[in-house]
C-alpha positions as CSV (number, residue, x, y, z in Angstrom):
1,M,0.0,0.0,0.0
2,H,2.9,2.4,-0.7
3,T,1.3,3.8,-3.8
4,S,0.2,7.2,-2.5
5,P,1.6,10.2,-4.5
6,I,1.7,12.3,-1.3
7,T,5.2,12.3,0.1
8,K,4.8,15.1,2.7
9,W,1.9,16.1,4.9
10,D,3.0,19.8,5.1
11,G,0.2,22.0,4.0
12,A,-2.3,19.1,3.8
13,T,-4.7,21.1,6.0
14,A,-5.4,23.2,2.9
15,Y,-7.6,20.4,1.6
16,F,-9.8,20.5,4.7
17,T,-10.8,24.1,4.6
18,L,-14.0,23.6,6.7
19,A,-12.2,21.7,9.5
20,N,-12.0,24.6,11.9
21,N,-15.3,26.3,11.0
22,N,-18.2,24.7,12.8
23,F,-20.7,27.1,11.2
24,A,-19.7,26.0,7.7
25,I,-19.9,22.3,8.7
26,W,-23.4,22.7,10.1
27,L,-24.4,24.8,7.2
28,M,-23.3,22.1,4.7
29,L,-25.0,19.4,6.8
30,L,-28.3,21.3,6.9
31,A,-28.1,22.2,3.2
32,S,-27.5,18.6,2.3
33,I,-30.4,17.4,4.5
34,A,-32.7,20.1,2.9
35,F,-31.6,19.0,-0.5
36,L,-32.3,15.4,0.2
37,I,-35.8,16.3,1.6
38,A,-36.5,18.4,-1.5
39,I,-35.5,15.5,-3.8
40,I,-37.8,13.1,-1.9
41,W,-40.7,15.6,-1.9
42,Y,-40.3,16.3,-5.6
43,G,-40.2,12.6,-6.4
44,T,-43.3,11.7,-4.4
45,H,-45.2,14.7,-5.7
46,H,-44.3,13.9,-9.3
47,E,-45.2,10.2,-8.9
48,T,-48.5,11.0,-7.2
49,A,-49.4,13.3,-10.0
50,D,-48.5,10.7,-12.7
51,F,-50.5,8.0,-10.9
52,E,-53.6,10.3,-10.8
53,K,-53.2,10.9,-14.5
54,I,-53.1,7.1,-15.1
55,K,-56.2,6.5,-12.9
56,R,-58.2,9.1,-14.9
57,R,-57.3,7.5,-18.2
58,G,-58.4,4.0,-17.5
C-alpha cells in the first residue's frame, strides 16, 4: 500500500478548509439534508401526479 503520491503532509490542511469552521460544517450538513428532503418531496409529488393521470385514463 505504498502507492500514495503524497510524500509530505506539510500543507495538507489546505484540503480540509472547513475543518475549523463549525458554522460552515453545520451549514453544509443542513443544506444537504434540505436538498435530500427536497428531492424526496419532488419525487413523491411527481409520482403521485402521474398515478392520478393514469387513474383518470383508464
